[in-house]
C-alpha positions in Angstrom: 69.9 97.3 107.8 73.4 97.0 106.5 76.7 98.8 107.4 79.2 100.0 104.9 82.8 100.2 106.0 85.1 102.4 104.0 88.8 102.6 104.7 90.9 105.4 103.3 94.6 106.3 103.5 95.4 109.9 103.2 98.5 111.5 101.8 100.6 112.9 104.7 100.1 116.6 105.2 96.6 116.6 103.5 94.6 115.7 106.6 92.8 119.2 106.8 91.8 119.0 103.1 90.5 115.5 103.6 88.4 116.5 106.6 86.8 119.3 104.6 86.0 116.9 101.7 84.7 114.3 104.2 82.3 116.9 105.6 81.1 117.7 102.2 80.3 114.1 101.5 78.5 113.8 104.9 76.4 116.8 104.1 75.4 115.4 100.7 74.5 111.9 102.1 72.3 113.3 104.9 69.3 113.7 102.7 69.6 110.5 100.7 66.8 108.0 100.9 67.9 104.9 102.9 70.8 106.6 104.7 70.5 105.9 108.4 73.6 107.5 109.9 77.3 107.3 110.0 80.6 108.1 111.7 84.1 108.8 110.8 87.1 107.5 112.8 90.8 108.2 112.8 93.2 105.4 113.5 94.7 106.2 117.0 98.4 105.6 116.0 98.3 106.7 112.4 96.2 109.9 111.5 96.5 109.1 107.8 94.2 106.1 108.2 90.5 106.7 108.3 87.5 104.5 108.7 84.0 105.6 107.7 81.1 103.5 109.0 77.7 104.2 107.5 74.3 102.5 108.0 71.8 102.0 105.2 68.2 100.7 105.1 69.2 98.1 102.6 71.8 97.2 99.9 69.7 98.9 97.1 69.9 102.3 99.0 73.6 102.0 99.4 74.1 101.1 95.7 71.9 103.9 94.6 74.2 106.4 96.5 77.4 104.6 95.6 76.6 105.0 91.9 75.0 108.4 92.1 76.4 111.5 90.3 76.2 113.4 93.6 78.7 110.9 95.3 80.9 111.1 92.3 81.0 114.8 92.4 82.0 115.1 96.1 84.5 112.3 95.7 86.3 114.2 93.0 87.7 116.5 95.7 88.5 113.6 98.0 90.1 110.9 95.8 93.2 113.0 94.9 94.0 113.2 98.6 94.3 109.5 99.0 97.4 107.3 98.6 95.3 104.5 97.1 91.7 103.6 96.2 89.3 103.4 99.1 88.4 100.0 100.4 84.7 99.4 100.7 83.1 96.5 102.5 79.4 95.7 103.3 78.3 94.0 106.5 74.8 92.7 107.5 73.4 91.4 110.8 74.2 87.7 111.4 70.8 87.0 113.1 
């Protein structure tokens, strides 16, 4: 299993639009082969900073989703709401 950490910074005032777009992404990813779950977090002192943590069966499953037309389509609504490109990092168990 691997975890993908995505950090996003939202333009002030567009939090509701972001939340809707994030829900759309989560609906799309639910049925993707290799997706094992995820959560979305709001930074406690800055509601414009979000962290998405997803768990995947393996790196191939994540890359298939990352490069899919389905992800590109749902991100078209989200990316204009961000102040900068999302930052994506991959983590694996150390044992």
